[in-house]
C-alpha positions in Angstrom: 1.8 -19.5 15.0 2.8 -18.8 18.1 0.1 -18.1 20.7 3.2 -17.2 23.4 4.6 -14.2 21.1 0.9 -12.6 19.8 -1.7 -11.2 22.0 -3.8 -14.1 24.2 -6.8 -12.5 22.9 -5.8 -12.2 19.4 -5.3 -15.5 19.3 -8.6 -16.3 21.0 -10.3 -14.0 18.0 -8.2 -15.4 14.9 -9.0 -19.2 16.1 -12.7 -18.4 16.6 -12.9 -16.9 13.1 -11.1 -20.1 11.6 -13.7 -22.3 13.5 -16.6 -20.2 11.5 -15.6 -20.9 8.3 -14.7 -24.1 8.6 -18.0 -24.3 9.0 -19.3 -22.9 6.1 -19.0 -24.0 2.5 -19.5 -20.8 0.9 -17.8 -17.5 2.0 -18.0 -13.9 1.2 -15.1 -11.9 1.2 -15.0 -7.5 1.0 -12.0 -5.8 0.8 -10.1 -2.7 0.2 -9.2 -1.9 -3.5 -5.9 -0.1 -2.6 -2.2 -2.6 -2.4 -3.3 -4.0 0.9 -6.8 -4.7 0.7 -5.8 -6.7 -2.7 -3.0 -8.2 -0.5 -5.4 -9.1 1.8 -8.3 -10.6 -0.2 -5.6 -12.6 -2.2 -4.4 -14.4 1.0 -7.8 -14.6 2.4 -8.4 -16.5 -1.0 -5.9 -18.6 -1.0 -5.9 -20.1 2.1 -9.6 -20.7 1.2 -9.2 -22.7 -1.6 -6.9 -24.8 -0.2 -9.6 -25.6 2.8 -11.6 -26.3 -0.2 -14.1 -23.8 0.4 -16.0 -21.5 -2.2 -15.5 -18.0 -2.1 -16.5 -14.5 -3.6 -14.2 -11.6 -3.7 -15.9 -8.0 -4.0 -13.3 -4.7 -3.8 -14.9 -1.6 -2.2 -13.2 1.7 -3.2 -14.0 3.4 0.2 -17.2 1.6 2.9 -19.7 4.1 3.2 -23.5 4.0 3.7 -24.2 2.8 0.1 -21.6 0.1 -0.2 -22.1 -1.4 3.5 -26.0 -1.7 1.5 -24.8 -4.2 -0.5 -23.3 -6.0 2.6 -26.4 -6.2 4.5 -28.5 -7.8 1.0 -25.5 -10.3 0.7 -27.5 -13.6 0.6 -24.0 -15.2 2.1 -24.0 -16.8 5.5 -20.5 -16.1 6.4 -19.1 -12.9 5.1 -15.4 -11.6 6.2 -14.7 -7.7 5.2 -10.8 -7.2 5.5 -9.1 -4.1 5.3 -12.8 -2.4 6.5 -15.3 -2.6 7.9 -13.8 -0.7 11.2 -16.4 2.1 11.3 -19.4 0.2 10.8 -18.9 -2.5 13.5 -22.3 -1.6 15.3 -24.0 -2.0 12.1 -22.6 -5.0 10.7 -23.1 -6.5 14.3 -27.4 -6.6 13.8 -26.9 -8.9 10.8 -27.7 -12.5 11.2 -25.6 -13.9 9.2 -21.8 -15.3 10.4 -19.8 -12.0 10.3 -15.8 -11.5 10.4 -13.7 -8.1 10.4 -10.5 -8.1 10.0 -9.5 -4.5 10.1 -6.7 -2.1 11.4 -8.3 1.4 10.8 -9.3 2.7 14.1 -12.8 4.0 15.1 -15.2 4.1 17.8 -16.7 1.3 19.2 -16.8 -2.6 19.5 -18.5 -6.0 18.5 -20.8 -7.9 20.6 -22.0 -10.2 18.2 -19.4 -10.8 15.1 -16.1 -11.4 15.3 -13.6 -8.5 15.2 -10.3 -8.3 15.4 -8.1 -5.4 14.8 -5.0 -4.7 16.2 -6.4 -1.0 18.4 -8.2 -4.0 20.2 -5.1 -5.6 21.8 -3.5 -1.9 22.2 -1.6 -2.1 18.9 -1.4 1.1 16.2 -3.0 -0.1 13.1 -1.7 2.4 11.3 1.9 1.6 11.6 2.4 -2.1 13.3 -0.5 -4.1 11.0 -1.9 -3.4 8.4 -5.6 -5.5 6.8 -3.3 -8.1 5.0 -1.2 -8.5 8.6 -4.4 -9.5 10.1 -5.6 -11.7 7.1 -2.3 -13.4 7.4 -2.3 -14.0 10.6 -5.9 -15.5 10.2 -5.1 -17.3 7.8 -2.2 -18.6 9.4 -4.2 -19.9 12.1 -6.5 -21.9 9.4 -3.8 -24.0 9.1 0.3 -23.5 9.7 0.9 -24.0 5.7 -0.5 -20.7 4.6 3.2 -19.4 6.3 3.8 -19.2 2.5 1.7 -16.0 2.1 3.6 -14.2 4.4 4.9 -12.5 1.5 1.8 -10.9 0.0 1.3 -9.6 3.5 4.4 -7.7 3.1 2.8 -6.2 -0.4 0.5 -5.2 1.9 2.5 -3.8 4.6 4.3 -1.8 1.8 1.7 -0.6 0.1 0.1 0.8 3.5 4.2 2.4 3.6 4.3 0.1 7.2 7.7 -0.8 6.8 9.1 3.1 6.0 10.7 3.8 9.4 10.8 0.2 10.3 8.9 -2.5 11.1 7.0 -2.4 14.8 4.1 -4.6 16.4 2.8 -7.7 14.7 4.5 -7.1 11.5 7.9 -8.2 13.6 6.6 -11.1 14.2 5.6 -11.7 10.3 9.3 -10.7 9.7 11.1 -12.7 12.0 9.2 -15.8 10.9 8.8 -15.3 7.5 13.4 -14.8 7.1 13.4 -17.7 9.6 11.7 -19.6 7.2 13.5 -18.3 4.3 10.3 -16.7 3.1 11.4 -12.9 3.0 14.8 -11.3 3.2 16.3 -8.3 4.0 17.7 -5.7 1.9 19.7 -3.2 3.2 18.7 0.8 2.5 19.3 2.4 -0.7 18.2 5.5 -2.3 18.6 3.1 -5.9 14.8 2.0 -7.1 15.2 -2.5 -6.6 14.9 -3.5 -10.1 16.6 -2.6 -13.5 18.3 0.7 -12.9 17.8 2.6 -16.0 14.4 1.9 -16.4 13.3 1.9 -12.2 15.2 5.8 -12.5 13.1 6.9 -15.3 9.8 5.5 -13.2 10.7 7.2 -9.8 9.1 9.2 -7.8 10.0 7.6 -4.6 12.9 9.4 -5.2 11.8 12.1 -7.8 15.1 13.5 -8.9 14.9 16.4 -10.9 16.4 15.9 -14.4 16.5 12.2 -13.7 13.0 11.2 -13.5 11.0 11.3 -16.4 14.2 11.7 -18.6 16.4 9.2 -20.8 18.9 11.5 -20.8 19.5 12.5 -17.5 18.8 9.1 -16.8 21.6 7.9 -18.8 23.5 10.6 -17.9 23.6 9.8 -14.1 24.1 6.1 -15.3 27.6 7.5 -17.0 28.6 9.7 -14.3 28.5 6.3 -11.8 29.9 4.3 -14.3 27.3 1.7 -14.8 25.9 0.3 -17.7 22.4 0.1 -19.1 20.8 -3.1 -18.6 22.2 -3.5 -15.2 19.7 -4.9 -12.0 20.0 -3.3 -8.7 21.2 -6.9 -7.2 24.0 -7.4 -9.8 25.1 -4.2 -8.7 29.0 -4.2 -7.0 29.0 -1.9 -3.4 31.7 0.5 -5.2 29.0 1.0 -8.1 25.8 0.9 -5.6 28.0 3.8 -3.5 29.1 6.0 -6.3 25.1 6.0 -7.7 23.4 6.6 -4.3 26.1 9.4 -3.6 25.3 11.2 -7.0 21.6 11.0 -6.1 22.2 12.7 -2.7 23.7 15.2 -4.1 21.2 15.7 -6.3 18.3 15.7 -3.9 19.9 18.0 -1.9 20.5 20.4 -4.4 16.5 20.3 -4.2 16.6 21.3 -0.9 15.1 17.3 -0.1 15.0 17.4 4.2 16.6 14.6 5.9 13.5 12.8 7.2 12.6 12.6 3.2 16.0 11.1 2.9 15.9 8.9 5.1 13.4 7.4 4.5 13.7 7.0 0.6 16.6 5.2 1.6 14.9 2.1 3.6 15.5 -1.1 4.1 13.7 -3.8 1.6 12.2 -7.1 2.1 12.5 -9.5 -1.4 9.7 -12.2 -2.1 11.7 -14.9 -3.6 9.0 -16.5 -4.5 7.7 -13.6 -6.7 11.4 -12.6 -7.5 10.7 -9.3 -6.6 10.5 -7.0 -3.6 7.2 -5.7 -0.9 7.2 -2.5 -2.9 6.8 -3.7 -6.4 4.5 -6.3 -5.4 2.6 -3.6 -3.7 3.0 -1.5 -6.9 1.4 -4.3 -9.2 -1.2 -4.7 -6.9 -2.2 -1.0 -6.3 -2.4 -0.3 -10.4 -4.9 -2.5 -10.8 -7.0 -0.9 -7.6 -6.8 2.4 -9.0 -7.2 1.6 -12.8 -10.5 0.2 -11.3 -9.1 -4.1 -12.2 -9.8 -5.6 -9.5 -9.6 -9.2 -10.8 -6.6 -8.7 -12.4 -5.1 -7.6 -9.1 -7.0 -10.3 -7.1 -5.7 -13.2 -9.9 -2.3 -11.1 -9.6 -2.5 -11.8 -6.0 -3.0 -15.5 -6.2 -0.1 -16.1 -8.6 -2.1 -16.2 -12.4 0.4 -15.5 -14.9 -2.1 -13.7 -17.4 -3.1 -11.4 -14.7 0.4 -10.9 -12.9 1.4 -9.7 -16.7 -1.5 -7.4 -16.6 -1.1 -5.9 -13.8 2.8 -5.3 -15.2 1.7 -3.5 -17.6 -0.9 -2.0 -16.4 1.9 -0.8 -13.4 4.3 0.7 -16.4 1.9 2.4 -18.2 0.2 4.2 -15.1 4.0 4.8 -13.4 4.6 6.9 -16.5 1.7 8.9 -16.9 2.6 9.5 -12.5 6.1 10.8 -13.3 5.1 12.9 -16.3 2.0 14.3 -14.2 5.3 15.2 -11.3 7.3 16.6 -14.1 4.8 19.0 -15.0 3.9 20.1 -11.7 7.2 20.1 -11.2 7.7 22.5 -13.8 4.7 24.8 -13.4 5.4 25.0 -10.0 2.9 25.0 -7.0 0.5 27.5 -6.1 1.7 29.4 -2.7 -0.5 30.6 -0.4 0.1 32.0 3.6 -0.5 28.8 5.0 -1.0 26.1 2.2 0.5 25.5 -1.8 -1.7 23.7 -3.8 -2.3 22.9 -7.3 -4.8 21.7 -10.0 -4.4 18.0 -11.6 -7.7 17.9 -13.2 -6.1 17.1 -16.4 -3.3 15.1 -15.1 -5.4 12.2 -12.4 -3.4 11.0 -9.6 -4.2 13.5 -7.4 -3.4 11.8 -4.1 -0.2 10.3 -5.5 1.6 13.5 -6.6 0.3 15.7 -3.8 2.6 13.0 -1.8 5.7 13.6 -4.2 5.2 17.9 -4.2 5.2 17.4 -0.3 8.4 15.4 -0.3 10.0 16.4 -3.4 9.8 19.6 -4.5 7.2 21.4 -2.0 7.4 23.9 0.8 7.5 21.3 3.7 6.0 23.8 6.0 2.6 23.8 4.3 0.0 21.2 3.9 0.2 20.2 -0.1 -3.4 19.8 -1.3 -3.8 18.5 -4.6 -7.7 19.3 -6.2 -9.2 17.2 -9.2 -12.2 19.2 -10.6 -12.3 16.6 -13.8 -16.3 15.8 -12.6 -19.0 17.9 -10.6 -17.4 16.3 -7.3 -14.5 17.8 -6.8 -11.9 15.3 -5.2 -9.5 16.8 -2.9 -6.3 15.1 -1.4 -4.2 16.5 1.1 -0.4 15.9 2.2 1.2 16.6 5.4 4.1 16.1 7.5 3.8 14.0 10.8 5.9 13.0 13.8 9.4 11.9 12.7 8.1 7.8 13.3 5.5 7.8 10.4 4.1 10.5 8.5 0.8 11.0 8.9 -1.8 9.4 6.6 -3.0 11.0 3.8 -6.2 13.1 4.3 -8.1 12.3 1.5 -11.9 13.7 1.0 -14.7 14.3 -1.8 -16.8 17.3 -1.8 -17.6 20.5 -3.8 -14.6 22.5 -3.3 -15.2 26.6 -2.3 -12.2 28.8 -1.3 -9.6 28.2 -4.3 -12.0 28.0 -7.0 -15.8 26.7 -7.4 -16.8 24.3 -9.9 -20.3 23.9 -10.8 
């Protein structure tokens, strides 16, 4: 780990965190349930296994007052919070246990007693330039340089938090430069074509979502035939000419959908291939995220640790959830969004996946000049997700909330 490249205070804080962990035999890990949080927790778990430490992992859907009570009632003498904790630093500071927070979310306040490492503390934007898995990985390498192979898991977190969409910045560039130098990560130039088996990837593709192709076996078959590509081909086996033809046909269809140039540029982003996992970072992130989203957090951690049975189950979960997402997207596309003067919205009560479909709608068939709002009213408490366009460098982060919704429709 190069202290001449990383901010000196970050290097010092991570060294302190490593020393704290070395002084304990059991460590409690709390992390977030999304791809970034699961990647971060799996990195920490693997590093602790290699260090001969015992540990337990618990994932939260969010860190709120209720889950903080679980943290504060924990009997462990050493606690690590990854991909969360920034908003509760002052409360964590009052705990008697040795607490380490490895977060990247912006929140006011600083730690007086606990060990707190967050990109924002070192003048780095944690929303674009270093995620929870980035911080967990840097800690793991500070524990032991042999943990550099875990950089591949860190890239799953980077992809899961979409910090790679418009290129890598900050701490993530350090992971890329060292990862490629050590042949642990390789770079594939951007393409509109999803990575993986071409037919199945196009069928379940919502990034990009192509009207008449995504969710349609007939549409996929015709598109591939028009490009002169036979069924059963993998992206990595396509010739340059085949890639060019297929990408051109996809671009034409997306342009006819009135997809904006910024979305086209983001879809044709650079891919980061993980040789030990035989997939790219986005594919691994999708597996981990499917586990967390469906409440099978243990399977997600096991998959992140490389357990074959957990990986098989994660693939099955991702395949099924991917089918449900594309089906829900196709149905919404056919029905259309409800347009109002300043917003556009839809009811996802019957389909679920509100936030994901909200983002797809915003990019691929909604009005780009209006915020897109999805409302799930399948329970007494309405769940609302919104998406809107931000700067050219990065789309604004999703704004999610859970509350009773008054205005468009009221439930309960």
